[in-house]
VEXNULUM-69023 format. One record per residue (C-alpha): residue in three letters; x, y, z. Coordinates in Angstrom, 1 decimal, padded with zeros to 4 digits. Each point is the difference from the previous one (the first is absolute). Last residue first. Example, Ala and Ser with C-alpha at 12.3 -4.5 7.8 and 13.67 -1.06 7.14 Angstrom:
REM residues 2
R|vodren|east|north|up
R|SER|013.7|-001.1|007.1
R|ALA|-001.4|-003.4|000.7
END
This chain:
REM residues 442
R|vodren|east|north|up
R|SER|-053.1|-029.9|-202.5
R|THR|001.5|-000.5|003.5
R|SER|-001.8|-003.3|000.9
R|GLN|000.6|-001.4|-003.5
R|GLN|003.7|000.7|000.2
R|LEU|000.2|-001.8|003.4
R|ALA|-001.8|-003.1|-001.4
R|HIS|002.3|-000.2|-003.0
R|HIS|003.1|000.3|002.3
R|ILE|-001.4|-002.7|002.2
R|LYS|-000.5|-002.3|-002.9
R|ASP|003.5|000.6|-001.3
R|VAL|001.4|-000.8|003.5
R|LYS|-002.0|-003.3|000.0
R|ASP|001.4|-001.1|-003.3
R|ASN|003.6|001.0|000.8
R|ASP|000.1|-002.0|003.3
R|LEU|-001.1|001.5|003.3
R|THR|-000.4|-003.3|002.0
R|TYR|002.7|-000.1|002.7
R|TRP|-000.6|-003.0|002.2
R|ARG|002.9|-002.1|-001.4
R|MET|002.2|003.0|000.8
R|VAL|000.4|-001.2|003.6
R|PHE|001.8|-003.2|-001.0
R|ALA|002.5|001.8|-002.3
R|VAL|000.6|002.6|002.7
R|LEU|000.7|-002.8|002.6
R|VAL|002.6|-001.6|-002.2
R|SER|001.6|003.4|-000.8
R|GLY|000.5|000.7|003.7
R|LEU|001.3|-003.5|000.9
R|ALA|002.8|000.4|-002.5
R|ALA|001.7|002.7|002.2
R|PHE|000.2|-002.5|003.0
R|LEU|001.6|-002.6|-002.3
R|THR|002.6|002.2|-001.8
R|PHE|001.4|003.1|001.8
R|SER|-001.0|-001.3|003.5
R|ILE|001.5|-003.4|-000.7
R|LEU|003.3|001.5|-001.2
R|ILE|000.4|002.6|002.7
R|GLY|-000.6|-002.7|002.6
R|HIS|002.5|-002.3|-001.7
R|LYS|002.6|002.8|000.2
R|THR|-000.9|000.7|003.6
R|THR|000.4|-003.7|001.0
R|GLU|003.3|-000.2|-001.9
R|SER|001.3|002.9|002.0
R|GLN|000.4|003.4|-001.5
R|GLU|003.3|001.8|-000.8
R|MET|-000.3|003.7|000.9
R|ASP|-001.9|003.1|-001.1
R|ALA|-002.8|-000.2|002.5
R|GLN|-000.5|-003.1|002.1
R|TYR|-003.0|-002.2|-000.9
R|GLY|-001.0|-002.6|002.6
R|TYR|-002.8|-001.9|-001.8
R|PHE|-002.7|001.7|002.0
R|ALA|001.5|003.5|-000.6
R|LEU|000.0|-000.5|-003.7
R|LEU|-003.5|-001.4|000.2
R|TRP|-001.2|003.0|001.9
R|GLY|001.5|002.5|-002.5
R|ALA|-001.4|-001.8|-003.0
R|LEU|-003.3|-000.6|001.7
R|ALA|-000.4|003.7|000.7
R|GLY|000.6|000.8|-003.7
R|GLY|-002.5|-002.6|-001.2
R|ILE|-002.6|001.0|002.7
R|ALA|000.3|003.7|-000.8
R|VAL|-000.1|-000.6|-003.8
R|GLY|-003.0|-002.2|000.4
R|LEU|-001.7|002.7|002.2
R|LYS|001.0|002.4|-002.8
R|ILE|-001.8|-002.2|-002.5
R|PHE|-003.0|000.0|002.3
R|PHE|-000.2|003.8|000.1
R|VAL|000.8|000.1|-003.7
R|VAL|-003.3|-001.9|-000.6
R|ALA|-001.7|002.6|002.2
R|SER|001.7|002.9|-001.7
R|TYR|-001.0|-001.2|-003.5
R|VAL|-003.6|-000.6|001.0
R|MET|-000.2|003.3|001.9
R|GLY|001.5|002.1|-002.7
R|THR|-002.4|-001.4|-002.7
R|ILE|-003.2|000.3|002.1
R|ARG|-002.9|-000.2|-002.4
R|VAL|-003.4|-000.5|001.7
R|GLY|-002.9|-001.7|-001.6
R|THR|000.4|-003.1|002.2
R|LYS|000.5|-002.9|-002.4
R|TRP|000.9|001.8|-003.2
R|HIS|002.4|002.4|001.8
R|GLY|001.5|-002.9|001.9
R|TYR|000.5|-001.9|-003.3
R|ASP|001.5|003.0|-001.7
R|ILE|002.4|000.4|002.9
R|THR|000.7|-003.7|000.0
R|ASP|001.1|000.3|-003.6
R|ALA|002.5|002.7|000.9
R|MET|001.5|-002.3|002.6
R|LYS|000.1|-002.8|-002.6
R|ALA|002.4|002.1|-002.1
R|TRP|002.3|000.2|003.1
R|LEU|000.1|-003.8|000.2
R|LEU|000.6|-000.5|-003.7
R|PRO|002.8|002.5|000.1
R|THR|001.7|-002.1|002.7
R|ALA|-000.2|-003.4|-001.6
R|MET|002.9|000.4|-002.3
R|GLN|001.8|001.2|003.1
R|LEU|000.0|-003.5|001.6
R|PHE|001.0|-001.7|-003.2
R|PHE|003.0|002.1|-000.8
R|SER|001.2|000.5|003.6
R|TRP|000.0|-003.7|000.7
R|LEU|001.7|-000.6|-003.4
R|PHE|002.8|002.5|000.9
R|PHE|000.4|-001.5|003.5
R|LEU|000.2|-003.5|-001.6
R|SER|002.7|001.1|-002.4
R|LEU|002.2|001.7|002.6
R|ALA|-000.2|-003.1|002.3
R|LEU|000.8|-002.3|-003.0
R|THR|003.0|002.1|-001.0
R|ILE|001.3|000.1|003.6
R|GLN|-000.2|-003.8|000.7
R|HIS|002.6|000.1|002.7
R|SER|-002.4|000.9|002.9
R|SER|-002.1|-003.0|-000.9
R|VAL|-003.3|000.2|-001.7
R|PHE|-002.7|-002.2|001.7
R|TYR|-001.9|002.9|001.5
R|SER|-000.2|001.7|-003.4
R|ILE|-002.3|-002.8|-001.2
R|VAL|-002.6|001.1|002.6
R|CYS|000.2|003.6|-001.1
R|ILE|-000.4|-001.0|-003.7
R|PHE|-003.1|-002.0|000.9
R|ALA|-001.5|003.0|001.8
R|ALA|000.5|002.3|-003.0
R|ILE|-001.6|-002.7|-002.3
R|SER|-003.0|-000.2|002.2
R|GLN|-000.3|003.8|000.1
R|LEU|000.1|000.1|-003.8
R|ALA|-002.7|-002.7|-000.3
R|ILE|-002.4|001.8|002.3
R|TYR|000.5|003.3|-001.9
R|ALA|-000.5|-001.7|-003.4
R|LYS|-003.2|-001.7|001.2
R|ILE|-001.4|003.4|001.1
R|LYS|001.1|002.0|-003.0
R|CYS|-001.5|-002.6|-002.4
R|PHE|002.6|-000.5|-002.7
R|LYS|001.1|001.4|-003.3
R|LYS|-000.5|003.8|000.5
R|ALA|001.0|-000.1|003.7
R|VAL|003.2|-001.8|-000.8
R|MET|001.0|002.6|-002.6
R|GLN|-000.7|002.7|002.5
R|SER|002.3|-001.6|002.6
R|LEU|002.9|-000.3|-002.4
R|ALA|001.5|003.4|001.0
R|CYS|-000.5|-000.8|003.7
R|GLY|002.0|-003.2|-000.3
R|LEU|002.8|001.7|-001.9
R|ILE|000.3|002.7|002.7
R|SER|-000.1|-002.5|002.8
R|GLY|002.7|-002.2|-001.6
R|ILE|002.2|003.2|-000.4
R|MET|-000.7|000.7|003.6
R|GLY|001.2|-003.4|001.1
R|LEU|003.1|000.3|-002.1
R|THR|000.8|003.4|001.7
R|MET|-000.4|-001.5|003.5
R|PHE|002.4|-002.8|-000.8
R|PRO|002.5|002.2|-002.0
R|THR|000.1|002.5|003.0
R|ILE|000.4|-002.6|002.7
R|LEU|002.5|-002.1|-002.0
R|ASP|003.2|001.5|001.4
R|VAL|-001.2|-000.9|003.5
R|ARG|000.2|-003.7|-001.1
R|VAL|-000.4|-002.2|003.1
R|LEU|-002.8|-001.9|-001.7
R|TYR|-001.7|-000.3|003.4
R|TYR|001.4|003.1|001.7
R|LYS|000.1|002.8|-002.6
R|VAL|-002.3|-001.4|-002.6
R|TYR|-002.7|-001.2|002.3
R|TYR|000.4|003.1|002.2
R|VAL|-000.6|002.3|-003.0
R|ALA|-003.0|-002.1|-001.0
R|LEU|-001.5|000.0|003.6
R|THR|-002.1|003.2|-000.6
R|GLY|-001.3|-001.2|-003.4
R|ARG|-000.9|-003.5|001.4
R|LEU|-001.9|001.4|003.0
R|VAL|-001.4|002.7|-002.2
R|GLN|-001.5|-002.5|-002.4
R|GLY|-001.3|-002.4|002.6
R|SER|-001.9|002.6|002.0
R|LEU|-000.8|001.9|-003.2
R|LEU|-002.0|-002.8|-001.5
R|LEU|-001.9|-000.9|003.2
R|LEU|-001.3|003.5|000.6
R|GLY|-000.7|000.7|-003.6
R|ALA|-002.0|-003.2|-000.4
R|LEU|-002.1|000.8|003.1
R|CYS|-000.7|003.5|-001.4
R|LEU|-000.8|-001.4|-003.4
R|ILE|-002.6|-002.4|001.5
R|ARG|-001.6|002.9|002.0
R|TRP|-000.3|002.1|-003.2
R|GLN|-001.9|-002.8|-001.6
R|ASP|-002.5|-000.1|002.9
R|ASN|-000.9|003.7|-000.4
R|GLN|-002.5|000.5|002.8
R|TRP|002.9|001.0|002.2
R|LEU|000.8|002.9|-002.2
R|CYS|-003.6|001.2|000.0
R|ILE|000.0|000.0|003.8
R|LEU|003.4|001.8|000.1
R|ASP|-001.3|002.6|-002.4
R|GLN|-003.1|000.5|002.1
R|LYS|002.2|000.7|003.1
R|PHE|002.2|002.5|-002.0
R|THR|-003.2|001.8|-001.0
R|SER|-001.6|-000.1|-003.5
R|ASN|-000.7|002.9|-002.3
R|GLN|-000.5|-001.4|-003.5
R|GLN|-002.1|002.3|-002.1
R|PRO|002.8|000.7|-002.5
R|PRO|000.5|-003.8|-000.5
R|PRO|003.7|-000.7|000.6
R|SER|002.5|001.1|-002.6
R|ILE|001.8|-001.8|-002.8
R|ARG|002.3|001.8|-002.4
R|GLU|003.0|001.2|002.1
R|LYS|002.9|001.2|-002.2
R|THR|003.7|-000.9|000.0
R|GLY|003.3|001.6|-001.2
R|ALA|000.5|003.0|002.4
R|PHE|-000.5|-002.0|003.2
R|CYS|002.2|-002.9|-001.2
R|LEU|002.7|002.5|-000.9
R|LEU|-000.2|001.5|003.5
R|PHE|000.4|-003.4|001.5
R|LEU|003.0|-000.7|-002.2
R|VAL|001.8|003.2|001.1
R|VAL|-000.6|-000.8|003.7
R|GLY|001.3|-003.5|-000.4
R|LEU|003.3|001.1|-001.7
R|ALA|000.7|002.3|002.9
R|SER|-000.8|-002.8|002.4
R|MET|002.5|-002.4|-001.6
R|ALA|002.9|002.5|000.0
R|ILE|-000.6|001.1|003.6
R|MET|-000.5|-003.7|000.9
R|THR|003.4|-000.8|-001.3
R|TYR|001.5|002.9|001.9
R|GLN|-001.4|-001.4|003.3
R|TYR|000.9|-003.6|-000.8
R|GLY|003.6|000.9|-000.7
R|LEU|000.3|002.2|003.1
R|ALA|-001.0|-002.9|002.2
R|LYS|002.1|-002.5|-002.0
R|ASP|003.3|002.0|000.5
R|GLY|002.5|-001.9|-002.2
R|GLU|000.0|002.5|-002.8
R|GLY|-003.6|000.9|000.9
R|PHE|-001.1|001.5|-003.4
R|TYR|001.5|-002.7|-002.2
R|GLU|-000.6|-002.9|002.4
R|VAL|-003.6|001.0|000.7
R|LEU|-000.5|000.6|-003.7
R|PRO|001.3|-003.5|-000.9
R|MET|-002.3|-001.4|002.7
R|THR|-003.2|001.9|-001.1
R|GLY|000.4|000.0|-003.8
R|ALA|-001.0|-003.5|-001.3
R|ALA|-002.7|-000.9|002.4
R|VAL|-001.3|003.6|000.5
R|ILE|000.0|000.8|-003.7
R|LEU|-001.6|-003.4|-000.7
R|GLY|-002.7|000.7|002.6
R|GLY|-000.8|003.3|-001.8
R|LEU|000.0|-002.0|-003.3
R|MET|-002.4|-002.3|001.9
R|GLY|-002.4|002.8|000.4
R|PHE|000.4|000.8|-003.7
R|VAL|-001.0|-003.5|-000.9
R|PHE|-002.6|000.1|002.8
R|ARG|-001.8|003.0|-001.3
R|TYR|000.2|-001.0|-003.6
R|SER|-001.6|-003.3|000.8
R|GLN|-002.6|001.8|002.2
R|VAL|-001.0|002.2|-002.9
R|SER|-000.2|-003.0|-002.4
R|VAL|-002.1|-001.9|002.5
R|ARG|-002.3|003.0|000.3
R|GLU|000.0|000.3|-003.8
R|LYS|-001.5|-003.5|-000.2
R|PRO|-002.7|000.8|002.6
R|ASP|-000.9|003.3|-001.8
R|ALA|-001.2|002.6|002.5
R|THR|003.0|002.2|-000.4
R|LEU|002.2|002.4|002.0
R|VAL|-002.1|-000.3|003.1
R|GLY|001.3|-003.3|001.5
R|GLY|003.7|000.9|-000.4
R|LEU|-000.6|003.2|001.9
R|ALA|-001.0|-002.1|003.0
R|SER|003.6|-001.3|000.3
R|TYR|001.4|003.6|-000.1
R|PRO|-002.5|001.1|002.5
R|ILE|001.1|-002.8|002.4
R|ASN|003.7|000.6|-000.8
R|ILE|000.3|003.6|001.0
R|ALA|-001.5|000.0|003.5
R|THR|001.0|-003.5|000.7
R|TYR|003.7|000.7|-000.8
R|VAL|-000.3|003.1|002.2
R|ILE|-001.1|-002.1|002.9
R|MET|002.6|-002.7|-000.7
R|LEU|002.8|002.4|000.0
R|LEU|-001.2|001.8|003.1
R|SER|-000.1|-003.3|001.9
R|TYR|003.5|-000.9|-001.3
R|THR|001.3|003.4|001.2
R|ALA|-001.5|-000.3|003.5
R|PHE|000.7|-003.7|000.6
R|ALA|003.6|000.3|-001.2
R|TYR|000.6|003.2|002.0
R|ILE|-001.4|-001.6|003.2
R|ILE|002.3|-003.0|-000.5
R|LYS|003.0|002.2|-000.7
R|GLY|-000.7|002.0|003.1
R|ASN|-000.1|-003.1|002.1
R|ASP|003.4|-001.0|-001.3
R|SER|001.3|003.6|000.6
R|LEU|000.0|002.4|-003.0
R|ASP|002.6|001.4|-002.4
R|PHE|-002.4|000.3|-003.0
R|ILE|-000.6|-002.6|-002.7
R|THR|-001.9|000.8|-003.2
R|PHE|-001.9|-002.7|-002.0
R|ALA|-003.5|000.9|001.3
R|LEU|000.9|003.7|-000.4
R|ILE|000.5|-000.4|-003.7
R|SER|-003.4|-001.7|-000.4
R|ILE|-001.5|002.9|002.0
R|LEU|001.3|002.5|-002.6
R|GLY|-001.2|-001.9|-003.0
R|PHE|-003.5|-000.6|001.3
R|PRO|-000.3|003.7|001.0
R|LEU|000.9|001.0|-003.6
R|ALA|-002.5|-002.3|-001.8
R|LEU|-002.8|000.8|002.5
R|TRP|-002.1|002.8|-001.6
R|LEU|000.5|-000.8|-003.7
R|LEU|-000.6|-003.8|000.3
R|TYR|-002.9|000.8|002.4
R|PRO|-001.7|002.1|-002.7
R|ARG|-000.4|-003.0|-002.3
R|PHE|-002.6|-001.7|002.1
R|GLN|-003.3|001.8|000.0
R|GLY|000.2|002.2|-003.1
R|TRP|002.4|002.7|-001.2
R|LYS|-002.5|002.8|000.4
R|THR|-000.5|-001.2|003.5
R|LYS|-002.4|-002.2|002.0
R|THR|001.2|-002.3|002.7
R|ARG|-002.7|-002.2|001.5
R|ASP|001.2|-003.3|-001.4
R|ALA|003.6|001.0|001.0
R|MET|-001.0|000.5|003.6
R|ALA|-001.8|-003.3|000.1
R|GLY|003.1|-001.7|-001.4
R|MET|002.2|001.7|002.5
R|LEU|-002.2|-001.1|002.9
R|PRO|000.0|-003.5|-001.5
R|ASP|003.8|000.0|-000.1
R|THR|000.6|001.4|003.5
R|ILE|-000.4|-003.4|001.7
R|ALA|002.8|-001.4|-002.3
R|ASP|002.5|002.5|001.4
R|PHE|-000.7|-001.0|003.5
R|ILE|000.5|-003.7|-001.0
R|ARG|003.1|001.0|-001.9
R|VAL|001.5|001.9|002.9
R|ILE|-000.6|-002.8|002.6
R|LEU|001.1|-002.9|-002.3
R|PHE|003.1|001.7|-001.4
R|LEU|001.2|001.2|003.5
R|THR|-000.6|-003.6|001.3
R|GLY|002.2|-001.4|-002.7
R|VAL|002.6|002.7|000.6
R|LEU|000.1|-000.9|003.7
R|ALA|000.5|-003.7|-000.8
R|PRO|002.7|000.9|-002.6
R|SER|002.0|001.9|002.7
R|LEU|000.9|003.6|-000.9
R|GLY|003.5|000.9|-001.0
R|VAL|-000.7|003.0|-002.3
R|VAL|002.2|-001.5|-002.8
R|ASP|-000.4|-003.8|000.2
R|THR|-003.4|-000.4|001.6
R|TYR|-001.9|003.1|-001.1
R|TYR|001.5|000.1|-003.5
R|ILE|-000.5|-003.8|-000.3
R|LEU|-003.7|000.5|000.8
R|LEU|-000.3|003.1|-002.2
R|PHE|001.7|-001.6|-003.1
R|MET|-002.3|-002.1|-002.1
R|MET|-003.5|000.8|001.1
R|VAL|000.6|003.6|001.0
R|THR|002.0|000.7|-003.2
R|GLN|-002.8|-001.8|-002.0
R|PHE|-002.6|002.4|001.5
R|ILE|002.1|003.1|-000.5
R|ILE|001.0|-000.3|-003.6
R|ASN|-003.2|-001.9|-000.4
R|SER|-002.2|003.1|000.5
R|ALA|001.9|002.0|-002.6
R|THR|-000.1|-002.8|-002.6
R|ASP|-003.7|-000.4|001.0
R|GLY|-000.6|003.6|-001.1
R|LEU|001.9|-000.6|-003.2
R|GLY|-002.6|-002.6|-000.9
R|TYR|-002.7|002.7|-000.3
R|ALA|002.1|002.0|-002.3
R|ILE|000.8|-003.1|-002.1
R|LYS|-003.8|-000.8|-000.2
R|GLU|-000.6|003.6|-001.0
R|LYS|002.6|-000.1|-002.9
R|MET|-001.3|-003.4|-001.1
R|ARG|-003.3|001.7|-000.8
R|LEU|-003.1|-001.4|001.7
R|MET|-002.7|-001.7|-002.0
END
């Protein structure tokens, strides 16, 4: 059994990651449209192109991590090597220079591309690290629960702190405010990555005789049918989740018409996420992980649909439903990531090849495609419904923001619940696989 100290140290790595990831999800679109002055359609295209390119690099990073051999292990070294570059590039992504309109577009593409590349290079090894800390299925859920509780704490810092810090540092200059805010956030992220590196230990290694090529790894990966199901689920889940998360600021600012509630709204959602993640392990102990995951996605979709019928004057109800959506959706997240570790064991048992980095990176590849689609949809839908930056919106635009934030987002969770009906790695089957693997190595 892992000590709590190590679980916390691992969780701090996701706090660092989410300080950037949640900032991008919540504020980068509105930063580009309302501060830099880019059109929402252009930003949607930027998100799609860069994130697709970034997703393609995931399997390459996973293969590289699987073949890394150092005194610190396969995956931990990347936290040490890349913490500072990640922090510096994050600052550049939220820095404006005196450029022409075309220059701003080129700069946005360049810095956002670099940010996503370095995020891949540090986050893929970090994610894979969670699969080699322990072989115990219950401990894996516990590790992922700690990870996402602390990850959502990073999101809470972003949700509660970003706008107040922008106002504090900028004193009316939003561009300067965002830059100084990211300097503070990035410095914290670098420290947390280093604490994660220092406080964790890798305990599971591939068979010493394993010497597969990248092509062989891909073949083994495709033979893992349970991995394929998780990939499709991740794609669908993040498409809806990112669409809703990206449009949350617009929903509050333009549909509810309460700019003053942006920070409380986002903060309340993060508190719901933290509580949901914290209770995930309890759910996994009492119920089948597969059935629980399907039920939680169904509940999240239902809450999105209900939100469509909330009027712009029902502020308390809107806040409550966003809290509940975050709570139930994120209660399912540790279960999904624990399943990834189970599919690694399943693939090892089925093919004889253990490819921890490849499995995680390939699932993240599809998750990032979902992020790309969700982010692009947000920009395109805003443009489609006639959004005009930082001004009073038409009733058509307001309704477009509402339907995109609620009904379109619900579709992602509905499809995920449907797809997961074909996932078969329940606790009994995972235990049998572990027993077989132990016998084969003894």
